[in-house]
C-alpha positions as CSV (number, residue, x, y, z in Angstrom):
1,M,-20.6,-94.1,-5.9
2,D,-20.9,-97.2,-8.0
3,D,-23.4,-97.6,-10.8
4,P,-26.3,-100.0,-10.1
5,P,-25.9,-103.4,-11.7
6,G,-26.7,-103.4,-15.4
7,R,-26.7,-99.6,-15.6
8,S,-23.0,-98.8,-16.4
9,F,-22.5,-95.7,-18.4
10,R,-18.7,-95.7,-18.4
11,L,-17.0,-95.7,-21.8
12,D,-13.7,-97.0,-20.4
13,G,-14.3,-100.4,-22.0
14,R,-15.0,-102.3,-18.8
15,N,-18.5,-103.7,-18.5
16,S,-20.2,-100.8,-20.3
17,F,-23.2,-101.4,-22.5
18,Y,-21.3,-100.2,-25.6
19,S,-18.3,-102.5,-25.0
20,R,-20.7,-105.5,-24.4
21,M,-22.6,-104.7,-27.6
22,A,-19.5,-104.3,-29.6
23,H,-18.2,-107.7,-28.3
24,Q,-21.5,-109.4,-29.3
25,L,-21.7,-107.9,-32.8
26,G,-18.0,-108.5,-33.6
27,P,-15.6,-106.6,-35.8
28,S,-17.1,-107.8,-39.1
29,F,-20.4,-106.0,-38.3
30,F,-18.6,-102.7,-38.0
31,L,-16.5,-103.3,-41.1
32,I,-19.5,-104.1,-43.2
33,G,-21.4,-101.2,-41.7
34,G,-18.5,-98.9,-42.4
35,F,-18.3,-99.9,-46.1
36,W,-22.1,-99.5,-46.3
37,A,-21.9,-96.0,-44.8
38,L,-19.0,-95.1,-47.2
39,G,-21.1,-96.3,-50.2
40,W,-24.1,-94.4,-48.9
41,A,-22.0,-91.2,-48.6
42,V,-20.8,-91.6,-52.2
43,F,-24.4,-92.1,-53.5
44,V,-25.6,-89.1,-51.5
45,H,-22.9,-87.0,-53.2
46,L,-24.2,-88.4,-56.5
47,D,-27.8,-87.5,-55.4
48,F,-28.8,-91.2,-55.3
49,G,-28.8,-91.6,-51.5
50,A,-32.5,-92.5,-51.1
51,P,-32.5,-95.2,-53.7
52,Y,-29.3,-96.7,-52.2
53,F,-30.9,-96.7,-48.8
54,A,-34.2,-98.3,-50.1
55,L,-32.4,-100.9,-52.1
56,S,-30.3,-101.7,-49.0
57,L,-33.4,-102.3,-47.0
58,I,-34.9,-104.5,-49.7
59,L,-31.7,-106.5,-49.9
60,L,-31.7,-107.0,-46.1
61,L,-35.3,-108.3,-46.3
62,I,-34.4,-110.7,-49.1
63,L,-31.2,-112.0,-47.4
64,F,-32.5,-112.2,-43.8
65,G,-36.3,-112.1,-44.0
66,G,-36.8,-115.8,-44.3
67,R,-34.5,-116.7,-41.4
68,R,-35.5,-117.2,-37.8
69,R,-33.8,-116.1,-34.7
70,S,-31.6,-118.8,-33.2
71,E,-33.5,-119.0,-29.9
72,Q,-36.7,-119.9,-31.8
73,G,-35.0,-123.0,-33.3
74,P,-35.5,-124.3,-36.8
75,R,-38.8,-124.0,-38.6
76,R,-41.1,-127.0,-38.0
77,P,-42.4,-128.9,-41.0
78,G,-45.5,-127.1,-42.4
79,E,-44.9,-123.9,-40.5
80,L,-45.3,-120.9,-42.7
81,S,-43.5,-117.5,-42.7
82,A,-45.4,-114.3,-42.4
83,Y,-44.0,-113.3,-45.8
84,A,-45.6,-115.3,-48.6
85,A,-42.5,-114.8,-50.7
86,F,-40.5,-117.0,-48.3
87,N,-43.1,-119.9,-48.3
88,P,-42.9,-122.8,-50.7
89,G,-45.0,-122.0,-53.7
90,G,-45.8,-118.5,-52.3
91,E,-48.4,-119.9,-50.0
92,R,-50.2,-117.3,-47.9
93,I,-51.0,-117.5,-44.2
94,L,-54.6,-117.5,-42.8
95,G,-56.0,-114.0,-42.6
96,D,-53.7,-112.6,-45.3
97,R,-55.4,-109.9,-47.5
98,R,-55.1,-110.2,-51.2
99,P,-55.5,-107.2,-53.5
100,E,-58.2,-108.9,-55.5
101,E,-60.3,-109.3,-52.3
102,M,-59.8,-105.7,-51.4
103,V,-60.9,-104.4,-54.8
104,R,-63.9,-106.7,-54.7
105,Q,-64.9,-105.4,-51.3
106,L,-64.5,-101.7,-52.3
107,V,-66.3,-102.1,-55.7
108,V,-69.0,-104.6,-54.9
109,G,-69.4,-103.8,-51.2
């Protein structure tokens, strides 16, 4: 019995989800991921696994947080990012909560 279209669970390399995903990601993704995992294992052994993981996430946000997905196209002039850190001059979007406003609301009411 054949699998329904789009639901192939074979791992023989022909038309399986994993082989398609590996083809789309490319070998550099797995090479970089392997080096990251090796570094994480070393830092876990040194009892610094959590800081390594946290700094990795922060680095990913800094490196890729300001980029847009290719299907969305380039950012239009004047369009702001959801993260104020990636906007020119740190400009915030409408509806953003600032710590000073929250303190004023909690203290004053």
